[in-house]
N, C-alpha and C positions, 0 to 999 in steps of 0.2 A: 504494500500500500504506500502511496506517495503523498507527500504533503503539497506537492505542486498542483496548481490549478490544471483542469483539463485543457483549457485554452490559455495561451500566453496572455498576460495582461500588459497592456501598453500604458505607461504613465506619461506619455508625451501628449501635450495638448497643442492644438493648432493656435498659431499666433493671431491675435486680434489685430486687424489693420490699424495703422497709426493715423486715425482721423477722429475728429471730434464726434462725428455721428457714430462710428463703430465703437468707440470707447463708451459713449453714453449708452448705447444699446446693450453693451456687455455688463454694465454695472447694475446692481440691485437698486431699487427705488430710492432709498435714503442716500446711498452713495452717488447715484446719478444726479440727484438734486444738488448735492455739494459740489460735484464735478462741474456741472453747468454754471453754478454760481461763481466758482473760482475762475472758470474760463471767461465768462462774461465780464467779471470784475478786473481781469488781467489787462494791463496796459502795455502794449508793445508785444512784438513777436517773441521776445525772449521769455516774458512772463507767461504768455500763452503756452509756449513750448514746455516750460517748467511744470505748469498745471497738467498738461496733457501727459507728460512723462510720469508724473506721480500717479495719476489715475490709471494710466495704461498698465503700469506695474501692478497696481491694486487689482485691476480687472483680470490680469493674467494669473495672479496668485489665487484669486477666487476660483478660477477654472481648474486648478490643480486638484487631482483626486485626494480626498481627505482633508482639504484645506480647513474646513470648520473644526474638525477634530484636532488637527494639528495646532490651530490657534488656541483652542480650549486647553489642550495639554500644556502649551507654552505658558499661558496665563496662570495655570495651576502649578507650574513647575514640575510636571510629569513628563516622562519619556523624552527628556532633553538629550540632545546629541552634541558632543563637543565639536567645535569648529574643525579641529584637526581630523576627526573621524568623518565628518561630512565631506571635507575636501577629498579624503581618501576614497570615499564612496563615489563621488562624482568622477574622480580620475579613473577608477576601475570601470565605471559605466561607459566612459568615453573610449576606453580601450587603450 
């Protein structure tokens, strides 16, 4: 008997296009409201880009499998991974 799943599980998520519309669509309601408020309040292309970058990353993290559980564990101090161990895992996964 194997502990491996019958079908391989992919933890890759497709990238959200880097546009105001795509980022807004990808965010949950409360986050979407904050995103649009920040983008509309931003003055100049640099400030708009900073707001987009912040919220694009947030939307991408929300798409990751188990994101909610991971955030809850981090807030509670459970199942934490040392940065060095995380780097090693990423390097192994990259090949």
